[in-house]
C-alpha positions as CSV (number, residue, x, y, z in Angstrom):
1,E,-80.2,-5.9,4.7
2,R,-83.8,-6.4,5.9
3,M,-83.5,-4.0,9.0
4,G,-85.4,-1.2,7.3
5,E,-88.0,-3.4,6.5
6,L,-88.4,-4.9,9.9
7,L,-88.5,-1.4,11.6
8,E,-91.2,-0.6,9.2
9,I,-93.1,-3.7,10.6
10,A,-92.6,-2.4,14.0
11,A,-93.9,1.1,13.1
12,L,-97.0,-0.4,11.6
13,W,-97.4,-2.7,14.6
14,Y,-97.4,0.3,17.1
15,R,-99.6,2.1,14.8
16,D,-102.4,-0.5,14.9
17,L,-101.9,-0.7,18.7
18,A,-102.4,3.2,19.1
19,V,-105.3,3.0,16.2
20,W,-107.0,0.2,18.2
21,K,-106.4,2.0,21.6
22,E,-108.2,5.1,20.4
23,T,-111.0,3.7,18.2
24,H,-111.6,-0.2,18.5
25,D,-112.1,0.0,14.9
26,P,-111.0,-3.0,13.1
27,T,-111.4,-1.6,9.7
28,L,-108.6,0.9,10.2
29,I,-106.1,-1.9,11.3
30,I,-103.5,-2.8,9.0
31,N,-102.5,-6.0,10.5
32,L,-105.9,-7.3,10.7
33,D,-104.8,-10.8,10.7
34,R,-103.3,-10.1,14.3
35,H,-106.3,-8.3,15.5
36,A,-106.4,-10.6,19.0
37,E,-102.6,-9.7,19.5
38,I,-103.4,-5.9,18.8
39,E,-106.4,-6.1,21.1
40,H,-104.2,-7.5,23.7
41,W,-101.2,-5.4,23.6
42,A,-103.4,-2.4,23.2
43,A,-105.0,-3.1,26.4
44,A,-101.8,-4.0,28.3
45,L,-99.7,-1.0,27.3
46,S,-100.4,2.5,28.7
47,W,-100.5,5.4,26.3
48,D,-97.0,6.8,27.7
49,E,-95.6,3.3,27.4
50,L,-96.9,3.0,23.5
51,A,-95.7,6.5,22.8
52,R,-92.1,5.5,24.3
53,R,-92.2,2.6,21.8
54,I,-93.3,4.5,18.8
55,E,-90.6,7.1,19.6
56,A,-88.1,4.3,19.8
57,A,-89.1,2.7,16.4
58,D,-88.9,6.1,14.8
59,A,-85.5,6.8,16.4
60,A,-84.4,3.4,15.1
61,R,-85.4,4.0,11.5
62,D,-83.6,7.4,11.8
63,S,-80.4,6.0,13.0
64,L,-80.5,3.6,10.2
65,E,-80.6,6.2,7.4
66,R,-77.7,7.8,9.3
67,N,-75.7,4.5,8.8
68,V,-75.5,3.5,12.7
69,Q,-74.3,0.0,13.1
70,P,-77.3,-2.3,13.0
71,R,-76.2,-4.2,16.2
72,I,-75.8,-1.2,18.1
73,L,-79.0,0.1,16.7
74,L,-80.9,-2.9,17.7
75,E,-79.6,-3.2,21.1
76,S,-80.3,0.3,21.7
77,L,-84.2,-0.3,20.5
78,F,-84.6,-3.3,22.6
79,F,-83.4,-1.5,25.7
80,K,-85.8,1.3,24.9
81,I,-89.0,-0.9,24.2
82,A,-88.3,-3.1,27.2
83,P,-90.8,-3.0,30.1
84,P,-90.0,-0.3,32.8
85,G,-88.0,-2.2,35.5
86,V,-86.4,-4.6,33.2
87,A,-82.6,-4.6,33.7
88,A,-80.0,-5.9,31.4
89,T,-78.2,-9.1,32.4
90,P,-74.5,-9.3,31.9
């Protein structure tokens, strides 16, 4: 039931990372209470990696609107946002 809300939170999180990465302006951050984490993750992720995660979160929200099963949606999202080189374990 809360899947849409959680995906919205993820989208806002990645938005904050992109904004911080580009501007370093805390007045533009939505999750200001998480400023330290935002600063850390924005520095840790490349633009390509961040864009990949933003696209994955957007695709998950679109899939939810098309009534994709939540478990499949989450599994797909987690594989897409996993760091490169991380393999799934059986």
